[in-house]
C-alpha positions, -999 to +999 in steps of 0.1 A: -038-234+092-025-196+093-012-201+057-043-217+044-064-190+055-043-165+037-040-186+007-077-188+002-085-151+008-055-141-014-070-152-045-094-125-042-069-098-035-062-092-071-053-061-092-040-048-124-045-066-159-022-095-150-038-100-118-074-098-130-066-121-158-052-147-136-081-145-113-108-149-141-089-179-154-086-195-121-121-188-111-132-205-144-109-234-141-092-224-173-053-231-176-044-206-204-046-174-186-025-156-213-054-163-236-078-145-213-054-117-209-047-110-245-087-108-251-092-089-218-068-061-227-088-056-259-124-059-245-147-069-219-157-102-238-136-132-232-144-162-253-132-195-242-130-223-270-104-250-262-116-277-241-080-288-231-075-254-216-102-262-189-093-284-158-106-319-166-125-321-135-144-291-148-158-309-179-188-327-167-199-294-154-195-279-189-213-308-205-241-305-179-244-267-186-247-275-223-273-301-217-292-278-195-291-249-221-306-276-246-331-287-220-318-321-219-325-336-184-312-371-182-277-363-168-279-380-134-253-406-144-227-380-155-218-373-117-195-405-116-173-389-141-163-362-116-143-388-096-114-392-120-097-371-147-119-370-178-089-385-201-087-416-178-120-428-194-117-416-230-091-394-249-064-369-240-082-345-264-111-333-240-133-323-269-128-358-284-134-373-248-164-356-244-182-365-277-171-402-269-187-397-233-219-385-248-219-415-275-216-438-246-243-421-224-278-431-217-292-402-239-315-410-268-300-407-303-317-374-310-302-360-277-269-374-284-268-357-320-277-322-306-252-324-277-223-335-299-232-307-324-231-282-295-198-297-284-182-293-317-192-258-318-186-250-281-175-217-269-179-200-236-185-162-236-178-143-203-183-107-199-154-098-173-169-069-157-204-088-150-185-117-138-164-096-114-196-076-103-213-111-096-182-122-075-175-089-057-209-074-053-236-098-052-222-121-026-200-117+006-167-133+002-164-159+028-127-161+028-123-125+040-147-131+068-126-160+079-095-139+081-116-115+105-129-145+124-093-158+128-079-127+141-107-124+166-104-158+180-087-154+215-080-191+217-052-186+191-019-170+202-021-131+197+013-130+179-001-155+153-032-135+147-012-104+143+009-119+118-022-130+098-037-093+100-004-078+092+001-101+061-037-097+051-035-059+051-002-060+031-018-081+004-049-059+004-030-027+000-010-043-030-041-051-048-056-017-041-024+001-055-025-021-086-059-013-093-053+024-087-024+022-112-048+009-137-075+035-129-052+064-131-036+050-167-049+054-202-063+020-201-097+012-221-130+021-200-138-016-195-105-023-176-110+008-154-146-005-146-131-039-135-107-025-114-132-001-097-155-031-090-125-049-072-115-019-052-149-011-041-151-046-023-114-041-011-123-007+004-153-024+022-128-050+036-106-021+049-137-003+065-146-037+081-112-041+096-113-008+109-146-014+127-141-049+138-103-052+144-093-018+158-078-032+190-055-055+168-048-026+143-034-005+171-009-033+181+006-032+144+032-008+134+024+028+121+020+019+086-009-001+091-025+021+116-024+051+093-041+031+066-069+025+087-075+059+103-111+065+114-132+087+092-165+108+101-198+089+098-220+093+064-243+115+086-215+137+096-201+141+059-236+148+046-242+175+072-209+191+062-217+190+025-252+203+026-266+234+042-302+224+043-327+195+039-340+205+005-306+202-009-298+169+009-331+154-002-323+164-038-288+146-035-303+115-019-326+112-050-296+113-071-279+089-051-306+062-053-305+065-090-267+062-091-272+029-071-296+017-096-272+024-125-243+007-108-223+038-100-226+032-064-225-003-048-254-019-033-243-012+003-243+026-007-209+030+005-185+028-023-180+043-057-177+016-084-172+036-117-142+054-128-124+085-114-134+108-142-169+099-139-166+106-100-153+140-104-179+149-132-206+139-105-193+160-081-191+188-108-226+182-117-239+186-081-217+218-077-231+231-108-266+226-095-255+245-063-262+216-041-233+218-019-223+245+006-209+277-011-177+275+011-167+243-011-172+261-045-143+259-067-123+243-041-110+206-035-122+203+000-158+191-010-144+166-036-126+151-007-155+149+015-174+131-012-146+107-018-147+099+020-183+093+017-178+066-008-144+052+000-130+062-033-096+079-036-085+071-072-077+097-095-075+125-069-055+147-094-086+155-111-100+172-079-084+205-086-108+231-098-086+241-129-091+207-140-127+202-132-133+234-152-120+216-184-143+186-180-166+181-208-202+167-211-208+168-174-245+174-177-248+148-205-230+121-185-259+126-158-288+132-180-309+107-157-306+127-127 
């Protein structure tokens, strides 16, 4: 039971090019993760063409998706083919098997022709950052909630629950570190965006642990306790950064626009873009003289903004000397 809970949550605790490539492949039931990795390194768009690289149980879903895109509705009888591997009925080449399947289906001749043509030219195009955004931003990840529920279940032995929590935090930490390494590298922008999207959710999970499992965290060793130190509330941080309501209100308008453009997540508590864009945003606000003068040309204000959005990647950029060398600060935030 314990191992199963961790195993289900672990697949979402991913980081780095290798880990993200494996995650995308597994999520799509696509066996050839090396193909995904080769494409992912180069660009955000991943194209999947080979039917045999998919799990055979996925093929009826793929065919149904093709039929839906062609507005072919008579696919009810296809559900029986979910029960056994596709090749059991037709052919070890899944594309040939799919064509034979359509030929023997109840579709009319015209529908068969357009389906077979679509199968022959099939390719699935996946935008990696959009897929990860859908998974990590749009919906709560039930597997993470299950871990927290398990730890809170007092009917289970405390030692077992602490073991689960310790393992979970360790895996969470490892994934965040791998994404941080990618964010602090010279990787292409789309790779950094993907790492930021994942780390945004993982930082939310850490905050959730801090809020709901504080009692249990205190029972773990110092490594984990330090990781989850309490931080000031959003209201306290904003009060520290802004000396009057006028400047705060201007900032809140900026914040709303950043959420609309996916710089900040929908829960308004995590930065999901790159470190350089984060520091440029801070510098943009400082240039507008929004923050307290006590923070001008210092790193303390940047740290507070990082705490506000649970974002600590690329902190080497925080130094005033490096911020002074930033280019196109105003241009990046023309929409504010």
